[in-house]
DRENDO-1510 file (C-alpha; in Angstrom, 1 decimal, always signed):
<recs>
REC; n; res; u; v; w
REC; 1; UNK; +4.7; -2.7; -9.9 .
REC; 2; UNK; +7.2; -5.1; -11.4 .
REC; 3; UNK; +9.2; -2.4; -12.0 .
REC; 4; UNK; +9.1; -1.2; -8.5 .
REC; 5; UNK; +9.8; -4.6; -7.1 .
REC; 6; UNK; +12.5; -5.3; -9.3 .
REC; 7; UNK; +14.5; -1.5; -7.9 .
REC; 8; UNK; +13.8; -2.6; -4.5 .
REC; 9; UNK; +15.3; -6.4; -4.4 .
REC; 10; UNK; +18.2; -4.8; -6.4 .
REC; 11; UNK; +18.5; -1.8; -4.4 .
REC; 12; UNK; +18.0; +0.4; -7.6 .
REC; 13; UNK; +16.6; +3.3; -7.9 .
REC; 14; UNK; +17.7; +4.7; -11.5 .
REC; 15; UNK; +15.0; +3.7; -14.1 .
REC; 16; UNK; +17.8; +3.7; -16.8 .
REC; 17; UNK; +19.8; +1.7; -15.6 .
REC; 18; UNK; +16.6; -0.7; -14.2 .
REC; 19; UNK; +15.2; -1.2; -18.6 .
REC; 20; UNK; +18.3; -2.1; -19.4 .
REC; 21; UNK; +18.6; -5.3; -16.8 .
REC; 22; UNK; +14.3; -6.1; -17.4 .
REC; 23; UNK; +15.1; -6.4; -21.5 .
REC; 24; UNK; +18.5; -7.5; -21.3 .
REC; 25; UNK; +16.6; -10.3; -18.9 .
REC; 26; UNK; +14.0; -10.8; -22.0 .
REC; 27; UNK; +16.8; -12.6; -23.9 .
REC; 28; UNK; +16.2; -15.3; -21.4 .
REC; 29; UNK; +13.0; -15.4; -21.9 .
REC; 30; UNK; +10.7; -18.0; -24.1 .
REC; 31; UNK; +7.1; -18.0; -24.1 .
REC; 32; UNK; +5.1; -18.6; -20.9 .
REC; 33; UNK; +3.8; -21.8; -21.0 .
REC; 34; UNK; -0.3; -22.5; -20.8 .
REC; 35; UNK; -1.0; -22.2; -17.2 .
REC; 36; UNK; -2.2; -25.5; -15.2 .
REC; 37; UNK; -6.4; -24.8; -13.7 .
REC; 38; UNK; -6.2; -22.5; -10.5 .
REC; 39; UNK; -7.9; -23.5; -7.6 .
REC; 40; UNK; -10.0; -20.6; -6.3 .
REC; 41; UNK; -12.6; -22.5; -4.2 .
REC; 42; UNK; -13.4; -19.8; -1.3 .
REC; 43; UNK; -12.4; -21.0; +2.7 .
REC; 44; UNK; -13.6; -19.7; +5.9 .
REC; 45; UNK; -11.9; -16.5; +7.2 .
REC; 46; UNK; -10.6; -19.1; +10.2 .
REC; 47; UNK; -9.4; -21.3; +7.3 .
REC; 48; UNK; -6.6; -21.4; +4.8 .
REC; 49; UNK; -7.0; -18.7; +2.7 .
REC; 50; UNK; -7.8; -19.1; -1.2 .
REC; 51; UNK; -4.6; -20.2; -2.7 .
REC; 52; UNK; -2.4; -16.9; -4.8 .
REC; 53; UNK; -2.4; -16.9; -8.8 .
REC; 54; UNK; +1.1; -17.6; -10.4 .
REC; 55; UNK; +1.4; -13.3; -11.1 .
REC; 56; UNK; +0.9; -13.6; -15.2 .
REC; 57; UNK; -2.8; -15.1; -14.1 .
REC; 58; UNK; -3.0; -11.8; -11.7 .
REC; 59; UNK; -2.0; -9.5; -14.8 .
REC; 60; UNK; -3.7; -11.0; -17.8 .
REC; 61; UNK; -6.8; -8.9; -19.1 .
REC; 62; UNK; -9.6; -11.7; -18.3 .
REC; 63; UNK; -8.4; -12.0; -14.5 .
REC; 64; UNK; -8.4; -7.9; -14.4 .
REC; 65; UNK; -11.4; -7.3; -16.0 .
REC; 66; UNK; -13.1; -9.6; -13.5 .
REC; 67; UNK; -10.9; -7.6; -11.1 .
REC; 68; UNK; -12.3; -4.8; -11.8 .
REC; 69; UNK; -16.0; -5.6; -12.4 .
REC; 70; UNK; -15.8; -7.3; -8.4 .
REC; 71; UNK; -14.1; -4.2; -7.3 .
REC; 72; UNK; -17.2; -1.8; -8.7 .
REC; 73; UNK; -19.9; -4.3; -7.6 .
REC; 74; UNK; -18.5; -3.9; -3.8 .
REC; 75; UNK; -17.8; +0.1; -3.7 .
REC; 76; UNK; -22.0; -0.3; -5.0 .
REC; 77; UNK; -22.6; -1.8; -1.6 .
REC; 78; UNK; -20.1; +0.6; +0.8 .
REC; 79; UNK; -22.3; +2.6; +3.0 .
REC; 80; UNK; -21.3; +5.0; +5.6 .
REC; 81; UNK; -22.0; +4.8; +8.8 .
REC; 82; UNK; -22.4; +6.8; +12.1 .
REC; 83; UNK; -19.3; +6.0; +14.7 .
REC; 84; UNK; -18.1; +7.6; +17.4 .
REC; 85; UNK; -14.3; +8.7; +16.3 .
REC; 86; UNK; -13.5; +10.2; +13.4 .
REC; 87; UNK; -11.1; +10.0; +11.4 .
REC; 88; UNK; -8.7; +12.0; +8.6 .
REC; 89; UNK; -7.4; +9.6; +5.6 .
REC; 90; UNK; -3.9; +10.2; +5.4 .
REC; 91; UNK; -1.2; +9.3; +2.9 .
REC; 92; UNK; +3.0; +9.1; +4.7 .
REC; 93; UNK; +6.5; +7.7; +3.3 .
REC; 94; UNK; +6.3; +10.1; +0.2 .
REC; 95; UNK; +8.1; +11.3; -2.6 .
REC; 96; UNK; +8.8; +14.3; -4.7 .
REC; 97; UNK; +11.0; +15.8; -7.4 .
REC; 98; UNK; +13.1; +17.2; -3.5 .
REC; 99; UNK; +13.9; +13.0; -4.4 .
REC; 100; UNK; +16.3; +11.9; -6.1 .
REC; 101; UNK; +14.6; +9.4; -7.6 .
REC; 102; UNK; +11.0; +10.9; -8.2 .
REC; 103; UNK; +9.7; +14.0; -10.7 .
REC; 104; UNK; +6.4; +14.4; -9.3 .
REC; 105; UNK; +5.7; +18.0; -8.4 .
REC; 106; UNK; +3.4; +19.8; -5.7 .
REC; 107; UNK; +0.7; +20.5; -7.8 .
REC; 108; UNK; +0.4; +16.6; -9.1 .
REC; 109; UNK; +1.1; +15.6; -5.7 .
REC; 110; UNK; -1.8; +17.9; -4.2 .
REC; 111; UNK; -3.9; +17.0; -7.0 .
REC; 112; UNK; -3.8; +13.3; -5.7 .
REC; 113; UNK; -4.8; +13.8; -2.5 .
REC; 114; UNK; -8.0; +15.5; -3.6 .
REC; 115; UNK; -9.2; +12.7; -5.7 .
REC; 116; UNK; -8.4; +10.2; -2.7 .
REC; 117; UNK; -9.8; +12.3; -0.3 .
REC; 118; UNK; -6.6; +12.4; +1.6 .
REC; 119; UNK; -5.6; +15.6; +3.8 .
REC; 120; UNK; -2.6; +15.1; +5.3 .
REC; 121; UNK; +0.6; +13.8; +3.2 .
REC; 122; UNK; +3.8; +12.6; +5.6 .
REC; 123; UNK; +6.4; +13.8; +3.0 .
REC; 124; UNK; +10.1; +11.3; +2.8 .
REC; 125; UNK; +12.0; +13.0; +0.4 .
REC; 126; UNK; +16.3; +11.4; +0.2 .
REC; 127; UNK; +18.5; +13.4; +2.1 .
REC; 128; UNK; +20.3; +15.4; -0.3 .
REC; 129; UNK; +24.0; +17.6; -0.7 .
REC; 130; UNK; +22.5; +19.8; -2.7 .
REC; 131; UNK; +19.5; +21.1; -0.7 .
REC; 132; UNK; +17.6; +21.2; +2.4 .
REC; 133; UNK; +14.5; +19.0; +1.6 .
REC; 134; UNK; +13.1; +19.9; +4.7 .
REC; 135; UNK; +12.8; +22.9; +4.8 .
REC; 136; UNK; +11.9; +23.7; +1.3 .
REC; 137; UNK; +9.6; +21.4; +0.9 .
REC; 138; UNK; +6.1; +22.0; +1.7 .
REC; 139; UNK; +4.7; +21.8; +5.5 .
REC; 140; UNK; +1.1; +23.4; +7.4 .
REC; 141; UNK; -1.7; +23.5; +5.6 .
REC; 142; UNK; -1.1; +24.2; +1.3 .
REC; 143; UNK; -4.7; +24.2; -0.8 .
REC; 144; UNK; -6.2; +22.4; +1.3 .
REC; 145; UNK; -3.8; +19.8; +2.4 .
REC; 146; UNK; -1.9; +19.4; +5.5 .
REC; 147; UNK; +1.6; +18.7; +4.9 .
REC; 148; UNK; +4.6; +16.8; +7.0 .
REC; 149; UNK; +8.0; +18.3; +5.6 .
REC; 150; UNK; +10.3; +15.2; +6.5 .
REC; 151; UNK; +12.8; +12.4; +5.3 .
REC; 152; UNK; +14.2; +8.6; +4.5 .
REC; 153; UNK; +17.3; +7.2; +5.0 .
REC; 154; UNK; +18.6; +4.4; +6.7 .
REC; 155; UNK; +15.3; +2.3; +6.5 .
REC; 156; UNK; +13.7; +5.2; +9.0 .
REC; 157; UNK; +11.2; +7.8; +8.3 .
REC; 158; UNK; +11.9; +11.0; +10.0 .
REC; 159; UNK; +9.9; +13.9; +10.9 .
REC; 160; UNK; +11.9; +16.7; +12.5 .
REC; 161; UNK; +9.8; +18.1; +15.2 .
REC; 162; UNK; +8.4; +21.5; +14.0 .
REC; 163; UNK; +5.9; +24.3; +15.8 .
REC; 164; UNK; +7.3; +23.2; +19.4 .
REC; 165; UNK; +6.7; +19.1; +18.7 .
REC; 166; UNK; +9.2; +16.7; +19.0 .
REC; 167; UNK; +10.1; +14.7; +16.0 .
REC; 168; UNK; +8.5; +11.8; +15.1 .
REC; 169; UNK; +10.3; +8.5; +13.8 .
REC; 170; UNK; +8.9; +5.5; +12.4 .
REC; 171; UNK; +11.0; +2.4; +11.0 .
REC; 172; UNK; +10.5; +1.6; +7.3 .
REC; 173; UNK; +11.2; -1.3; +5.3 .
REC; 174; UNK; +11.3; -4.0; +8.1 .
REC; 175; UNK; +11.8; -6.7; +6.1 .
REC; 176; UNK; +15.7; -5.3; +5.9 .
REC; 177; UNK; +15.4; -4.8; +9.5 .
REC; 178; UNK; +16.4; -8.5; +11.5 .
REC; 179; UNK; +16.3; -6.4; +14.7 .
REC; 180; UNK; +16.7; -2.8; +15.7 .
REC; 181; UNK; +16.1; -0.9; +19.5 .
REC; 182; UNK; +11.9; -0.5; +19.3 .
REC; 183; UNK; +12.8; +2.7; +21.9 .
REC; 184; UNK; +14.9; +5.0; +19.1 .
REC; 185; UNK; +11.6; +4.8; +16.8 .
REC; 186; UNK; +7.7; +6.0; +17.8 .
REC; 187; UNK; +6.4; +2.8; +15.3 .
REC; 188; UNK; +6.8; +1.0; +12.5 .
REC; 189; UNK; +5.5; +0.5; +8.7 .
REC; 190; UNK; +3.6; -2.3; +9.0 .
REC; 191; UNK; +2.8; -2.4; +5.4 .
REC; 192; UNK; +4.5; -1.0; +2.4 .
REC; 193; UNK; +3.8; -0.9; -1.3 .
REC; 194; UNK; +7.5; -2.1; -2.6 .
REC; 195; UNK; +8.5; -4.0; -0.3 .
REC; 196; UNK; +5.0; -6.2; -0.8 .
REC; 197; UNK; +5.8; -6.2; -4.7 .
REC; 198; UNK; +9.3; -8.0; -4.0 .
REC; 199; UNK; +8.0; -11.5; -2.7 .
REC; 200; UNK; +7.3; -12.5; -6.5 .
REC; 201; UNK; +9.3; -14.0; -9.0 .
REC; 202; UNK; +11.1; -11.4; -10.7 .
REC; 203; UNK; +11.1; -13.8; -13.9 .
REC; 204; UNK; +8.1; -14.1; -14.2 .
REC; 205; UNK; +7.1; -10.4; -13.1 .
REC; 206; UNK; +9.0; -9.5; -15.7 .
REC; 207; UNK; +7.3; -11.1; -18.7 .
REC; 208; UNK; +4.2; -10.7; -17.1 .
REC; 209; UNK; +4.2; -7.2; -17.1 .
REC; 210; UNK; +5.5; -7.5; -20.8 .
REC; 211; UNK; +3.0; -9.8; -21.9 .
REC; 212; UNK; +0.0; -8.0; -20.4 .
REC; 213; UNK; +1.6; -4.9; -21.2 .
REC; 214; UNK; -2.1; -3.9; -23.1 .
REC; 215; UNK; -4.1; -5.3; -19.4 .
REC; 216; UNK; -2.0; -3.5; -17.6 .
REC; 217; UNK; -3.1; -0.1; -19.5 .
REC; 218; UNK; -6.4; -0.8; -19.8 .
REC; 219; UNK; -7.1; -1.5; -15.9 .
REC; 220; UNK; -4.6; +0.1; -13.8 .
REC; 221; UNK; -5.9; +0.3; -10.3 .
REC; 222; UNK; -6.5; -3.5; -10.6 .
REC; 223; UNK; -3.0; -4.0; -11.8 .
REC; 224; UNK; -2.1; -1.7; -9.3 .
REC; 225; UNK; -3.6; -4.6; -6.9 .
REC; 226; UNK; -1.4; -7.6; -8.2 .
REC; 227; UNK; +0.6; -8.1; -6.1 .
REC; 228; UNK; -1.1; -7.0; -3.2 .
REC; 229; UNK; -0.8; -9.1; +0.1 .
REC; 230; UNK; -1.9; -10.2; +3.2 .
REC; 231; UNK; +1.4; -8.8; +5.8 .
REC; 232; UNK; +1.5; -11.5; +7.6 .
REC; 233; UNK; +5.3; -11.7; +8.3 .
REC; 234; UNK; +5.2; -7.6; +9.4 .
REC; 235; UNK; +1.8; -8.3; +11.4 .
REC; 236; UNK; +4.0; -11.0; +13.4 .
REC; 237; UNK; +6.4; -8.7; +14.4 .
REC; 238; UNK; +4.3; -6.4; +14.6 .
REC; 239; UNK; +1.6; -8.7; +17.3 .
REC; 240; UNK; +5.4; -9.2; +19.1 .
REC; 241; UNK; +6.1; -5.4; +19.8 .
REC; 242; UNK; +2.3; -4.9; +20.8 .
REC; 243; UNK; +2.3; -7.3; +23.5 .
REC; 244; UNK; +5.4; -6.3; +24.9 .
REC; 245; UNK; +4.0; -2.2; +25.1 .
REC; 246; UNK; +2.4; +0.2; +23.1 .
REC; 247; UNK; +4.1; +0.5; +20.0 .
REC; 248; UNK; +2.3; +2.3; +16.3 .
REC; 249; UNK; +2.1; +0.2; +12.7 .
REC; 250; UNK; +1.0; +3.0; +9.6 .
REC; 251; UNK; +1.2; +2.7; +6.0 .
REC; 252; UNK; +3.8; +3.2; +3.9 .
REC; 253; UNK; +2.5; +4.2; +0.2 .
REC; 254; UNK; +6.2; +4.4; -0.7 .
REC; 255; UNK; +5.5; +6.2; -3.5 .
REC; 256; UNK; +7.7; +8.3; -6.2 .
REC; 257; UNK; +5.6; +8.2; -9.1 .
REC; 258; UNK; +8.5; +7.4; -11.4 .
REC; 259; UNK; +7.8; +4.0; -13.2 .
REC; 260; UNK; +7.0; +4.9; -16.6 .
REC; 261; UNK; +8.0; +2.8; -19.3 .
REC; 262; UNK; +6.8; +3.5; -23.2 .
REC; 263; UNK; +7.9; +0.6; -25.5 .
REC; 264; UNK; +7.4; +1.6; -29.5 .
REC; 265; UNK; +8.9; -0.7; -32.7 .
REC; 266; UNK; +10.9; +1.0; -35.2 .
REC; 267; UNK; +10.7; +1.2; -39.4 .
REC; 268; UNK; +14.1; -1.0; -38.9 .
REC; 269; UNK; +13.1; -3.9; -37.2 .
REC; 270; UNK; +14.1; -2.0; -34.6 .
REC; 271; UNK; +12.5; -2.0; -31.0 .
REC; 272; UNK; +13.1; +1.4; -28.1 .
REC; 273; UNK; +12.3; +2.2; -25.4 .
REC; 274; UNK; +11.9; +5.6; -23.0 .
REC; 275; UNK; +11.6; +6.6; -19.9 .
REC; 276; UNK; +9.2; +9.2; -17.9 .
REC; 277; UNK; +11.7; +11.7; -18.8 .
REC; 278; UNK; +11.8; +10.5; -22.5 .
REC; 279; UNK; +15.3; +9.6; -23.4 .
REC; 280; UNK; +15.4; +6.4; -24.8 .
REC; 281; UNK; +17.0; +3.8; -22.2 .
REC; 282; UNK; +17.4; +0.4; -24.1 .
REC; 283; UNK; +17.4; -0.1; -28.1 .
REC; 284; UNK; +18.0; -3.6; -30.0 .
REC; 285; UNK; +17.1; -5.3; -33.7 .
REC; 286; UNK; +17.8; -8.1; -33.0 .
REC; 287; UNK; +16.5; -11.5; -31.3 .
REC; 288; UNK; +15.2; -9.4; -28.3 .
REC; 289; UNK; +13.2; -6.9; -30.1 .
REC; 290; UNK; +11.6; -9.8; -32.7 .
REC; 291; UNK; +10.5; -11.5; -29.4 .
REC; 292; UNK; +9.6; -8.0; -28.2 .
REC; 293; UNK; +7.3; -7.9; -31.7 .
REC; 294; UNK; +5.7; -10.7; -31.5 .
REC; 295; UNK; +4.9; -10.2; -27.8 .
REC; 296; UNK; +3.0; -7.4; -29.2 .
REC; 297; UNK; +1.2; -8.9; -32.0 .
REC; 298; UNK; +3.7; -6.8; -34.6 .
REC; 299; UNK; +3.9; -9.1; -37.5 .
REC; 300; UNK; +5.8; -7.2; -39.7 .
REC; 301; UNK; +8.3; -3.6; -39.5 .
REC; 302; UNK; +5.9; -0.4; -39.3 .
REC; 303; UNK; +6.4; +2.0; -41.9 .
REC; 304; UNK; +7.3; +4.6; -39.1 .
REC; 305; UNK; +8.0; +5.0; -35.5 .
REC; 306; UNK; +4.7; +2.7; -33.9 .
REC; 307; UNK; +3.9; +2.9; -30.1 .
REC; 308; UNK; +3.2; -0.4; -29.4 .
REC; 309; UNK; +3.2; +0.6; -25.5 .
REC; 310; UNK; +2.8; +3.4; -22.9 .
REC; 311; UNK; +2.0; +3.3; -19.2 .
REC; 312; UNK; +2.7; +5.0; -16.3 .
REC; 313; UNK; +2.2; +2.3; -13.8 .
REC; 314; UNK; +2.3; +4.3; -10.1 .
REC; 315; UNK; +0.7; +7.7; -11.3 .
REC; 316; UNK; +0.4; +9.2; -7.4 .
REC; 317; UNK; -3.5; +8.8; -7.2 .
REC; 318; UNK; -3.7; +5.6; -8.0 .
REC; 319; UNK; -0.2; +4.5; -5.5 .
REC; 320; UNK; -2.4; +6.9; -3.1 .
REC; 321; UNK; -5.5; +4.9; -3.1 .
REC; 322; UNK; -3.9; +1.9; -2.7 .
REC; 323; UNK; -3.8; +2.7; +0.7 .
REC; 324; UNK; -4.6; +5.0; +3.3 .
REC; 325; UNK; -3.3; +6.3; +6.7 .
REC; 326; UNK; -7.0; +6.9; +8.7 .
REC; 327; UNK; -5.8; +8.7; +11.9 .
REC; 328; UNK; -9.0; +9.6; +14.5 .
REC; 329; UNK; -8.1; +12.2; +15.6 .
REC; 330; UNK; -11.1; +15.6; +15.9 .
REC; 331; UNK; -8.4; +18.6; +13.6 .
REC; 332; UNK; -5.5; +18.8; +11.5 .
REC; 333; UNK; -2.8; +20.3; +13.0 .
REC; 334; UNK; +0.6; +19.8; +14.0 .
REC; 335; UNK; +0.0; +18.8; +17.6 .
REC; 336; UNK; -3.0; +16.3; +16.6 .
REC; 337; UNK; -1.0; +15.1; +13.5 .
REC; 338; UNK; +1.7; +13.8; +16.1 .
REC; 339; UNK; +0.0; +12.9; +18.4 .
REC; 340; UNK; -2.0; +10.3; +16.8 .
REC; 341; UNK; +1.0; +9.2; +15.1 .
REC; 342; UNK; +2.9; +8.5; +18.2 .
REC; 343; UNK; +0.0; +7.4; +20.0 .
REC; 344; UNK; -1.1; +5.0; +17.5 .
REC; 345; UNK; -4.8; +6.1; +16.4 .
REC; 346; UNK; -4.4; +4.4; +13.3 .
REC; 347; UNK; -6.4; +2.3; +11.0 .
REC; 348; UNK; -5.1; +1.6; +7.7 .
REC; 349; UNK; -7.6; +0.9; +4.4 .
REC; 350; UNK; -6.9; -0.1; +1.2 .
REC; 351; UNK; -9.4; +1.8; -1.1 .
REC; 352; UNK; -8.3; +0.1; -4.4 .
REC; 353; UNK; -9.8; -2.9; -2.8 .
REC; 354; UNK; -13.1; -1.2; -2.2 .
REC; 355; UNK; -13.3; +2.8; -0.6 .
REC; 356; UNK; -13.0; +3.2; +3.3 .
REC; 357; UNK; -16.1; +6.0; +4.3 .
REC; 358; UNK; -16.2; +5.1; +7.9 .
REC; 359; UNK; -15.0; +2.3; +10.0 .
REC; 360; UNK; -15.3; +2.0; +13.9 .
REC; 361; UNK; -13.2; -0.4; +16.1 .
REC; 362; UNK; -14.1; +0.8; +19.4 .
REC; 363; UNK; -14.8; -0.2; +23.6 .
REC; 364; UNK; -18.0; +0.7; +25.4 .
REC; 365; UNK; -19.3; +0.5; +28.6 .
REC; 366; UNK; -23.1; +0.7; +29.1 .
REC; 367; UNK; -23.9; +2.1; +25.6 .
REC; 368; UNK; -20.5; +4.2; +26.0 .
REC; 369; UNK; -17.4; +4.6; +23.9 .
REC; 370; UNK; -14.6; +4.3; +26.5 .
REC; 371; UNK; -11.7; +4.3; +24.1 .
REC; 372; UNK; -10.4; +3.3; +20.6 .
REC; 373; UNK; -7.3; +2.3; +18.5 .
REC; 374; UNK; -4.1; +3.4; +20.3 .
REC; 375; UNK; -6.0; +3.7; +23.7 .
REC; 376; UNK; -5.0; +2.0; +26.7 .
REC; 377; UNK; -8.1; +1.1; +28.5 .
REC; 378; UNK; -9.0; -0.8; +32.2 .
REC; 379; UNK; -11.1; -3.6; +31.6 .
REC; 380; UNK; -14.5; -3.1; +33.5 .
REC; 381; UNK; -17.2; -5.3; +33.8 .
REC; 382; UNK; -19.4; -5.1; +31.0 .
REC; 383; UNK; -17.1; -3.8; +28.3 .
REC; 384; UNK; -17.4; -4.9; +25.2 .
REC; 385; UNK; -15.6; -4.3; +21.8 .
REC; 386; UNK; -17.6; -2.9; +18.6 .
REC; 387; UNK; -16.5; -3.3; +15.0 .
REC; 388; UNK; -18.2; -1.3; +12.5 .
REC; 389; UNK; -17.7; -1.2; +8.7 .
REC; 390; UNK; -19.0; +0.3; +5.3 .
REC; 391; UNK; -19.8; -3.1; +3.9 .
REC; 392; UNK; -19.7; -7.0; +4.5 .
REC; 393; UNK; -16.2; -8.3; +5.2 .
REC; 394; UNK; -14.3; -11.2; +6.6 .
REC; 395; UNK; -13.5; -9.6; +10.2 .
REC; 396; UNK; -11.1; -11.3; +12.2 .
REC; 397; UNK; -10.5; -10.3; +15.6 .
REC; 398; UNK; -6.8; -10.9; +16.5 .
REC; 399; UNK; -5.8; -10.9; +20.5 .
REC; 400; UNK; -1.9; -10.5; +21.5 .
REC; 401; UNK; -1.0; -12.2; +18.1 .
REC; 402; UNK; -4.1; -14.7; +18.6 .
REC; 403; UNK; -7.5; -15.3; +16.7 .
REC; 404; UNK; -9.8; -14.3; +19.6 .
REC; 405; UNK; -13.2; -14.1; +16.9 .
REC; 406; UNK; -14.3; -14.2; +13.2 .
REC; 407; UNK; -16.9; -13.4; +11.5 .
REC; 408; UNK; -18.6; -12.1; +8.1 .
REC; 409; UNK; -20.3; -9.0; +8.4 .
REC; 410; UNK; -20.1; -5.7; +8.1 .
REC; 411; UNK; -20.8; -5.0; +12.8 .
REC; 412; UNK; -19.4; -7.0; +15.6 .
REC; 413; UNK; -20.4; -7.1; +18.9 .
REC; 414; UNK; -17.9; -9.3; +22.2 .
REC; 415; UNK; -17.9; -8.9; +25.4 .
REC; 416; UNK; -14.9; -8.5; +26.9 .
REC; 417; UNK; -13.5; -10.4; +30.1 .
REC; 418; UNK; -9.6; -10.5; +29.9 .
REC; 419; UNK; -6.2; -7.9; +29.2 .
REC; 420; UNK; -4.7; -8.2; +25.9 .
REC; 421; UNK; -4.1; -6.8; +22.9 .
REC; 422; UNK; -7.0; -6.5; +20.4 .
REC; 423; UNK; -6.7; -5.3; +16.7 .
REC; 424; UNK; -9.0; -6.3; +13.7 .
REC; 425; UNK; -8.5; -7.4; +10.1 .
REC; 426; UNK; -11.4; -7.2; +7.5 .
REC; 427; UNK; -10.7; -9.0; +4.8 .
REC; 428; UNK; -12.4; -9.3; +0.6 .
REC; 429; UNK; -12.3; -12.1; -1.2 .
REC; 430; UNK; -12.5; -10.9; -5.3 .
REC; 431; UNK; -11.8; -13.0; -8.7 .
REC; 432; UNK; -11.3; -15.7; -6.3 .
REC; 433; UNK; -8.0; -14.1; -4.5 .
REC; 434; UNK; -8.3; -12.9; -0.8 .
REC; 435; UNK; -7.4; -8.9; -0.4 .
REC; 436; UNK; -6.6; -6.8; +3.2 .
REC; 437; UNK; -9.5; -4.4; +3.6 .
REC; 438; UNK; -8.8; -2.6; +6.8 .
REC; 439; UNK; -6.0; -2.9; +9.4 .
REC; 440; UNK; -6.5; -1.4; +13.1 .
REC; 441; UNK; -4.2; -0.7; +15.8 .
REC; 442; UNK; -4.4; -1.8; +18.3 .
REC; 443; UNK; -6.5; -1.2; +21.3 .
REC; 444; UNK; -4.7; -2.2; +24.8 .
REC; 445; UNK; -7.1; -3.6; +27.3 .
REC; 446; UNK; -5.6; -3.8; +31.3 .
REC; 447; UNK; -6.0; -5.6; +34.1 .
REC; 448; UNK; -8.0; -2.7; +36.4 .
REC; 449; UNK; -10.4; -2.2; +39.4 .
REC; 450; UNK; -13.7; -4.2; +38.5 .
REC; 451; UNK; -16.9; -2.6; +39.3 .
</recs>
């Protein structure tokens, strides 16, 4: 989260270097002032969303407890329904110990996948001179999970062809790419976890993490949600691309499980910080140490080494549950997964907000389904657009980049009379903040013979 955001902004992959920078910054920190009263009044889906609280408030014990409770209440409302197009949960943009900045094992990743109901994992390891990360990595079925072995380099996710299938390439970290040749890629990320965290003010983010370390430890999932934003810029570009022609969008989890922070007080009044490899990355016994001791409520030097905080910020299970790329397909195999990615049969679901056991966005005619996300459909008389969600949400249907319809509920049926590029969003308001829950790829309605 906070450390992930800083690593993205500064393009620093080493946690040791990052920790030194983080705690050097503490020299300049002052106690956080009392914040003004926030305005959390709700608004309609077509109006302005509720104002976003400062990150210090979003990571506070009070806010995280409230968010935890409301997430739990919403989860109880979720009831799966029958929809005409089945989907399978996947996670893409994923790193293991084969990447230089991760120590995660295949066993840990598989366990996280099973805990989150994930059946497909798209590895995207950083390239290495020492090992062929594609040939070495898991591919195909392993312990009930289907793996794609791929790489991340030059802002692109690449899954080389396998079993006679073509390569698949998606552009990633879209915020770093002002322009690109769409013909070189099969699609783009329309959400990326690290990109999402980068809009936080860095100094405030660092302060919030240190001052609220206990709350972050006690409410890990809600803390991970603290930086979740509606990806407005990514979706605006996505809409422009899809209006020009079919173009898929997926979620980039960008999971590493490499962001851990262990802070300890020493008998001589010093503070030390250890990383995920249990190596000392920073120590100080001066002003910065006193500031940290005060922040953690340590009034006197301890008799022996005392751990003040030990927090894994991005465990695989949480980063995987955060957002899923759901592929609409009947059977999982190399051909079907690659085809679903290339055709945009994709729905994004943010399951830290609420579970997503089912979701439907499709076109039907005379009560018979004729197509779903990623499909190009000739519009005919009597066609209707259908939405089906497992819990009440603020539903927004977008046509050609503009709001076509908005509604609060679980189901929605709209008569279709005009061609266009139609996609759906479902939003949830929790603890006074608005979060994306579901974002679909478009359905492409084209002019045809009316009959």
